[in-house]
VMD Tcl script that draws the C-alpha trace (Angstrom):
set ca {
  {-37.43 67.39 5.78}
  {-38.01 65.82 2.45}
  {-38.21 69.33 0.74}
  {-34.94 70.37 2.29}
  {-33.15 67.24 0.88}
  {-34.71 68.08 -2.73}
  {-33.52 71.57 -2.46}
  {-29.91 70.64 -1.89}
  {-29.94 68.97 -5.24}
  {-31.79 71.89 -7.18}
  {-29.87 74.45 -9.29}
  {-29.67 77.89 -8.00}
  {-29.25 79.58 -11.13}
  {-29.10 78.20 -14.92}
  {-25.51 76.39 -15.16}
  {-24.90 76.53 -11.46}
  {-25.27 73.95 -8.63}
  {-25.24 74.21 -4.81}
  {-22.20 73.62 -2.88}
  {-24.10 70.67 -1.23}
  {-24.61 68.96 -4.79}
  {-21.08 69.42 -5.57}
  {-19.70 67.93 -2.58}
  {-22.19 65.05 -2.63}
  {-20.17 62.61 -4.58}
  {-17.18 63.26 -2.47}
  {-19.10 62.92 0.69}
  {-20.88 59.66 -0.72}
  {-17.24 57.96 -1.40}
  {-16.23 58.95 2.12}
  {-19.17 57.16 3.67}
  {-18.66 53.99 1.55}
  {-15.04 53.93 2.30}
  {-15.73 54.02 6.24}
  {-18.10 51.13 5.83}
  {-16.46 47.99 7.38}
  {-15.57 45.61 4.49}
  {-16.15 41.89 5.27}
  {-13.43 39.51 3.98}
  {-14.18 35.66 3.42}
  {-12.31 33.89 6.28}
  {-9.62 31.74 4.94}
  {-10.21 27.89 5.98}
  {-6.66 26.03 6.64}
  {-6.33 23.05 4.36}
  {-7.43 19.78 6.16}
  {-4.79 17.29 7.19}
  {-4.94 14.48 4.81}
  {-1.46 12.91 5.79}
  {1.88 12.90 3.88}
  {3.63 10.19 1.85}
  {7.49 9.64 1.46}
  {9.60 6.79 -0.27}
  {11.67 4.00 1.67}
  {14.16 1.52 0.62}
  {12.45 -0.57 -2.33}
  {12.01 -4.27 -1.50}
  {14.74 -6.96 -3.07}
  {12.06 -8.48 -5.09}
  {9.54 -7.01 -7.36}
  {6.09 -8.91 -7.20}
  {2.30 -8.81 -6.72}
  {-0.29 -10.32 -4.82}
  {1.67 -10.45 -1.76}
  {0.55 -10.39 2.12}
  {2.34 -8.27 4.41}
  {2.27 -7.79 8.25}
  {4.37 -6.20 11.49}
  {6.07 -8.62 13.86}
  {8.44 -7.56 16.61}
  {8.65 -3.97 15.26}
  {9.56 -5.16 11.68}
  {7.62 -5.78 8.40}
  {7.21 -9.23 6.66}
  {6.23 -9.47 3.14}
  {5.69 -13.01 1.89}
  {4.39 -14.72 -1.28}
  {2.82 -13.61 -4.51}
  {4.04 -13.64 -8.16}
  {7.69 -12.70 -8.99}
  {8.54 -11.17 -12.25}
  {8.65 -14.25 -14.71}
  {12.20 -15.40 -16.00}
  {14.11 -18.28 -16.48}
  {14.73 -18.72 -12.56}
  {10.82 -19.47 -11.87}
  {9.42 -20.68 -14.91}
  {9.03 -24.26 -13.37}
  {6.70 -22.70 -10.70}
  {4.95 -20.42 -12.82}
  {6.48 -17.34 -10.97}
  {4.60 -17.97 -7.92}
  {7.05 -17.14 -5.04}
  {7.56 -18.58 -1.47}
  {9.67 -15.87 -0.50}
  {9.69 -14.06 2.69}
  {11.61 -10.57 3.09}
  {11.87 -8.72 6.34}
  {11.99 -4.83 6.52}
  {13.46 -2.91 9.47}
  {12.25 0.65 9.56}
  {14.65 1.48 11.95}
  {17.56 0.79 9.80}
  {15.77 1.13 6.38}
  {17.02 -2.18 5.35}
  {15.67 -5.54 3.79}
  {16.93 -8.97 4.82}
  {15.90 -12.10 2.98}
  {14.38 -14.90 5.51}
  {13.32 -18.54 5.37}
  {10.83 -19.16 2.62}
  {7.36 -20.78 2.89}
  {7.38 -24.48 2.55}
  {5.32 -23.66 -0.74}
  {4.72 -21.11 -3.08}
  {1.31 -19.27 -2.71}
  {-0.37 -16.08 -3.65}
  {-3.63 -14.29 -2.73}
  {-3.32 -15.46 0.86}
  {-4.61 -14.19 4.19}
  {-2.08 -13.06 6.76}
  {-2.54 -12.33 10.28}
  {-0.17 -11.93 13.55}
  {-0.83 -13.22 17.05}
  {1.23 -14.85 19.80}
  {4.60 -13.50 18.42}
  {3.96 -15.49 15.20}
  {2.86 -14.73 11.68}
  {0.20 -17.01 10.14}
  {-0.26 -17.48 6.28}
  {-3.77 -18.65 5.56}
  {-5.36 -20.28 2.27}
  {-4.47 -18.73 -0.72}
  {-3.71 -20.32 -4.21}
  {-1.11 -22.61 -5.25}
  {0.38 -24.11 -8.55}
  {-1.39 -27.45 -9.53}
  {0.02 -28.88 -12.86}
  {-0.27 -25.97 -15.32}
  {-2.75 -23.88 -13.27}
  {-1.60 -21.19 -10.74}
  {-5.41 -21.28 -9.33}
  {-5.59 -24.27 -7.08}
  {-7.50 -23.04 -3.67}
  {-5.83 -24.21 -0.50}
  {-6.79 -24.52 3.08}
  {-3.43 -24.50 4.59}
  {-2.24 -22.71 7.51}
  {1.49 -22.03 7.76}
  {3.07 -20.41 10.94}
  {6.53 -18.22 10.84}
  {8.45 -17.88 14.17}
  {10.91 -15.14 13.97}
  {13.02 -16.21 16.84}
  {13.93 -19.44 14.93}
  {13.53 -18.30 11.29}
  {11.41 -21.43 10.73}
  {7.97 -22.29 9.42}
  {5.34 -24.95 10.86}
  {2.38 -26.49 9.61}
  {-1.09 -26.18 11.39}
  {-4.72 -27.38 11.62}
  {-6.17 -26.12 7.93}
  {-9.16 -24.04 7.36}
  {-12.34 -25.98 7.10}
  {-13.01 -24.24 3.57}
  {-10.20 -24.24 0.78}
  {-10.09 -20.59 -0.76}
  {-7.94 -17.75 -2.05}
  {-8.39 -13.85 -2.34}
  {-9.92 -13.98 1.41}
  {-8.77 -11.52 3.93}
  {-7.64 -12.45 7.50}
  {-8.07 -10.07 10.73}
  {-7.10 -10.57 14.27}
  {-9.18 -10.11 17.45}
  {-8.65 -11.02 20.89}
  {-5.73 -13.17 19.99}
  {-7.82 -15.27 17.19}
  {-7.62 -15.03 13.52}
  {-10.79 -14.63 11.23}
  {-10.60 -15.91 7.81}
  {-13.39 -13.68 5.68}
  {-14.76 -14.42 2.08}
  {-12.62 -15.21 -0.86}
  {-13.15 -17.51 -3.99}
  {-12.67 -21.19 -4.66}
  {-12.59 -20.55 -8.35}
  {-16.10 -21.55 -8.77}
  {-17.99 -19.06 -6.62}
  {-17.59 -16.73 -3.74}
  {-17.37 -17.87 -0.24}
  {-19.41 -16.37 2.38}
  {-17.33 -18.41 5.27}
  {-15.99 -16.71 8.12}
  {-13.86 -19.10 10.23}
  {-11.89 -18.21 13.24}
  {-8.72 -20.13 14.13}
  {-7.68 -20.29 17.75}
  {-3.53 -20.59 17.64}
  {-3.60 -21.57 21.42}
  {-5.75 -24.77 20.75}
  {-5.05 -25.18 16.85}
  {-8.66 -25.44 15.90}
  {-11.30 -23.65 13.88}
  {-14.79 -22.67 14.19}
  {-17.20 -21.18 12.03}
  {-19.30 -18.06 12.62}
  {-22.08 -16.16 10.99}
  {-21.59 -16.13 7.15}
  {-20.38 -12.71 5.69}
  {-23.49 -11.06 4.30}
  {-22.03 -10.04 0.96}
  {-19.71 -12.98 -0.36}
  {-16.96 -11.44 -2.23}
  {-13.14 -11.76 -2.89}
  {-10.07 -9.36 -3.08}
  {-11.49 -7.62 -0.10}
  {-9.70 -6.07 2.68}
  {-10.54 -6.56 6.55}
  {-9.70 -4.48 9.73}
  {-10.29 -4.67 13.36}
  {-11.65 -1.47 15.25}
  {-12.85 -1.11 18.52}
  {-13.83 -4.46 19.04}
  {-15.73 -4.87 15.82}
  {-14.28 -6.50 12.41}
  {-14.99 -4.74 9.24}
  {-15.41 -6.44 5.58}
  {-14.45 -3.60 3.00}
  {-14.89 -3.46 -0.74}
  {-13.99 -6.68 -3.03}
  {-15.51 -7.90 -6.14}
  {-17.51 -10.84 -7.32}
  {-16.41 -13.89 -8.69}
  {-12.73 -12.78 -9.28}
  {-14.01 -10.03 -11.76}
  {-12.77 -6.79 -11.47}
  {-15.36 -5.34 -13.63}
  {-17.59 -6.01 -10.84}
  {-16.30 -4.22 -8.02}
  {-18.12 -3.51 -4.79}
  {-18.05 -0.60 -2.34}
  {-19.88 -2.54 0.51}
  {-18.55 -2.25 4.05}
  {-20.09 -4.56 6.58}
  {-19.16 -4.88 10.33}
  {-19.19 -7.84 12.46}
  {-19.70 -7.92 16.33}
  {-17.78 -11.04 17.57}
  {-19.95 -10.74 21.07}
  {-23.58 -11.21 19.45}
  {-22.08 -12.89 16.27}
  {-23.87 -10.56 14.01}
  {-23.13 -8.48 10.83}
  {-24.60 -5.06 9.75}
  {-24.06 -2.96 6.95}
  {-21.80 0.10 7.42}
  {-21.13 3.32 5.38}
  {-20.13 2.31 1.83}
  {-16.39 2.55 0.73}
  {-16.75 5.91 -1.37}
  {-14.66 4.30 -4.27}
  {-15.69 0.74 -5.17}
  {-12.57 -1.38 -5.77}
  {-10.74 -4.53 -5.10}
  {-7.27 -5.90 -4.81}
  {-6.96 -3.40 -1.96}
  {-5.11 -3.57 1.39}
  {-6.04 -2.01 4.70}
  {-4.29 -0.89 7.85}
  {-5.61 0.65 11.02}
  {-3.96 3.50 13.03}
  {-5.43 5.75 15.67}
  {-8.83 4.39 15.36}
  {-9.21 4.53 11.75}
  {-8.86 2.18 9.10}
  {-7.15 3.31 5.83}
  {-7.74 1.61 2.60}
  {-5.11 1.69 -0.19}
  {-5.13 1.11 -3.95}
  {-6.83 -1.55 -5.88}
  {-7.80 -2.32 -9.60}
  {-10.90 -2.18 -11.99}
  {-11.73 -2.04 -15.52}
  {-10.64 1.44 -15.94}
  {-7.06 0.73 -14.40}
  {-5.26 0.87 -11.02}
  {-6.23 3.11 -8.05}
  {-4.33 5.83 -6.12}
  {-7.29 6.32 -3.70}
  {-6.57 6.18 0.08}
  {-9.75 6.61 1.82}
  {-9.96 6.50 5.76}
  {-13.07 5.02 7.92}
  {-13.96 6.55 11.12}
  {-16.08 3.90 13.08}
  {-17.34 6.65 15.51}
  {-18.90 8.67 13.04}
  {-19.49 5.86 10.38}
  {-17.93 8.01 7.69}
  {-15.32 7.92 5.36}
  {-12.89 10.79 4.43}
  {-10.35 11.13 1.30}
  {-6.85 11.07 2.42}
  {-3.61 11.97 0.19}
  {-3.55 9.60 -2.78}
  {-0.66 7.15 -3.08}
  {2.31 8.22 -5.00}
  {1.94 5.16 -7.38}
  {-1.58 3.49 -8.13}
  {-1.50 -0.42 -7.75}
  {-3.17 -3.57 -6.70}
  {-2.25 -6.82 -5.12}
  {-0.21 -4.96 -2.49}
  {0.37 -5.40 1.21}
  {0.52 -2.71 4.18}
  {1.84 -2.85 7.51}
  {2.12 -0.45 10.55}
  {5.13 0.61 12.43}
  {5.02 3.35 15.03}
  {2.00 4.79 13.54}
  {3.52 5.09 9.78}
  {1.82 2.67 7.20}
  {4.14 0.99 4.75}
  {2.32 0.13 1.53}
  {4.37 -2.40 -0.25}
  {4.75 -4.00 -3.75}
  {1.75 -4.73 -5.96}
  {1.00 -4.06 -9.69}
  {0.97 -0.72 -11.15}
  {-1.33 -1.88 -14.05}
  {-4.36 -4.41 -13.83}
  {-3.41 -7.93 -14.14}
  {0.19 -9.36 -14.13}
  {2.28 -6.50 -13.29}
  {5.01 -6.05 -10.59}
  {6.66 -3.62 -8.28}
  {9.20 -3.31 -5.40}
  {7.67 -0.25 -3.94}
  {7.75 0.62 -0.19}
  {5.83 4.00 0.08}
  {5.06 5.05 3.45}
  {2.06 7.14 4.73}
  {1.92 9.07 7.98}
  {-1.83 9.73 8.94}
  {-3.16 13.06 10.07}
  {-1.93 13.59 13.69}
  {0.70 11.15 13.58}
  {3.54 13.35 12.43}
  {4.56 14.35 15.96}
  {5.83 11.91 18.86}
  {5.83 8.60 16.94}
  {9.18 8.52 15.37}
  {9.71 5.85 12.72}
}
mol new
graphics top color blue
foreach p $ca { graphics top sphere $p radius 0.5 }
foreach p [lrange $ca 0 end-1] q [lrange $ca 1 end] { graphics top cylinder $p $q radius 0.2 }
display resetview
């Protein structure tokens, strides 16, 4: 057989080839054409959510807090742009503004009893609670407070309640089972590891297991019965940002380490939708962040989402009908201001939720 194959490619006479040899390239080409060609499968782009812009807030500010109450969004406190009208209070504002997503309109409400910034905020029992923060004291804007003010939307009034055991600002507050957990912060001397729980029914506070990594300018969220403390910085220095994420079990009163936030940052905000927490913005020595990263507790894993249209820090966030409104905040590190109202629709929330 081998000799027969060789013979097909031998010359019959000088200058002549067998018909088989002449046809060989043509037959080979046909054979190659007939082979199945494998094409790489095209993978669909992952859904990372979408952004849109809603009506901006009436006031440009930074270091605000935001929450959702009765289907409307409340933005409170922080710094306004400095001007002749606020020179006496060093631009700290008590302003409360309400946004109605159903009409895309803002309304000014009764201001807080005192101007505060870097506060914690929580909603429970039909009221919004503003906890801790910093106030003006003489020529400084950094006096830490332990105050608790509650806003009642039914009467558009504020009331004062039992103070926190530990005065601090740049803390974060999250709600669980009708109670408000005030976590971390900075008293202008050192970071606080305090985890103090407010019971609005009894108007009392209790201490819980301390935060393993004391820090400020962090974000917190409640997911599947666990509390998460995310990111932040050491002693108010945004050159010392952290990616640390720690989870707390209220049943056992114990903390444990979770997967690190992919981007170390502080001055952030977080919101929960569909069993995941989304972390937005922040600042660092290199500038402000557009990052939007989502944590899935079931997998203990983070995933990058569609980045914010506008990088900023000192911002707030609130959820209505599965949409996250990311509000105000400074586009550049330090004292900068915005009236932005950018709305993020997470993956899987585009159908059937309205708003």
